[in-house]
C-alpha positions in Angstrom: -10.3 22.7 -23.1 -11.3 21.2 -19.8 -12.0 17.5 -19.9 -13.2 15.6 -17.0 -12.6 11.8 -17.1 -14.5 9.7 -14.7 -13.2 6.2 -14.5 -13.9 3.9 -11.6 -12.1 0.7 -11.3 -12.7 -1.5 -8.3 -9.4 -3.3 -8.1 -7.8 -3.2 -4.7 -4.1 -2.5 -4.1 -4.0 -5.7 -2.1 -4.3 -7.7 -5.4 -1.1 -6.1 -6.7 0.8 -5.6 -3.5 2.0 -8.0 -0.8 0.7 -6.0 2.1 -2.7 -4.8 3.3 -3.5 -1.1 2.8 -6.7 0.7 3.5 -8.0 3.7 1.6 -6.8 6.5 3.9 -3.4 5.0 4.2 -3.2 4.6 0.4 -4.2 8.2 0.0 -1.5 9.4 2.3 1.1 7.3 0.5 0.0 8.5 -2.9 0.0 12.1 -1.8 3.7 11.6 -0.8 4.3 10.6 -4.4 2.8 13.9 -5.7 -0.5 12.2 -6.8 -3.4 14.2 -5.4 -5.7 11.6 -3.8 -9.1 11.9 -2.2 -10.9 9.1 -0.3 -14.4 8.6 -1.8 -15.5 5.7 0.4 -13.9 2.8 2.3 -12.5 1.1 -0.9 -12.5 3.9 -3.5 -10.0 6.6 -4.2 -9.9 9.4 -6.6 -6.4 9.9 -7.9 -5.4 12.9 -10.0 -2.4 12.3 -12.1 -0.4 15.4 -13.1 0.8 15.9 -16.7 4.4 15.7 -15.4 3.9 12.0 -14.5 3.9 10.5 -18.0 5.1 7.2 -16.5 1.7 6.5 -15.1 -0.4 4.7 -17.6 -2.3 1.9 -15.8 -3.6 1.1 -12.3 -0.5 -1.1 -11.6 1.6 2.1 -12.0 -0.4 3.7 -9.2 0.0 0.6 -7.1 3.8 0.7 -7.7 3.9 4.3 -6.5 2.0 3.3 -3.4 4.6 0.5 -2.8 7.5 3.0 -3.3 6.0 5.4 -0.8 5.4 2.5 1.7 9.0 1.4 1.3 10.1 -1.8 -0.4 12.2 -2.7 2.7 9.0 -2.6 4.9 7.2 -5.3 2.8 7.4 -8.7 4.4 9.4 -11.2 2.4 7.5 -14.4 1.6 8.0 -17.5 -0.4 5.7 -17.7 -3.5 2.8 -20.2 -3.4 3.7 -21.5 -6.8 7.0 -22.8 -8.0 8.5 -23.7 -11.4 11.7 -25.2 -12.6 13.3 -23.0 -15.3 15.4 -24.2 -18.1 16.9 -22.7 -21.3 14.9 -22.9 -24.5 16.6 -25.2 -27.0 17.0 -22.4 -29.5 18.9 -20.4 -26.8 21.1 -23.3 -26.2 22.0 -23.5 -29.9 22.8 -19.8 -30.1 25.0 -20.0 -27.0 26.8 -23.0 -28.5 27.3 -21.2 -31.8 28.6 -18.1 -30.1 31.3 -20.0 -28.2 
């Protein structure tokens, strides 16, 4: 049975990644990761996911593959725009105290 699924989602890689990538570059990177990719227009790609790639479920998984092909060491390191001060939850403190 041949099923053709057409699903367009206009979410750019730039929302998920910390570097700018255009459609032809993204297509080249995804082809390196064994994802057949065709450029439809300036901001739309058609990505064919093979059955052997069961780890790809969502758009963020495709963006992650693009980042892997680009190279994590090539992404510029930046300080986040937001900050928070973390602390242990009270329950976790009690559990740690009881385990000692």
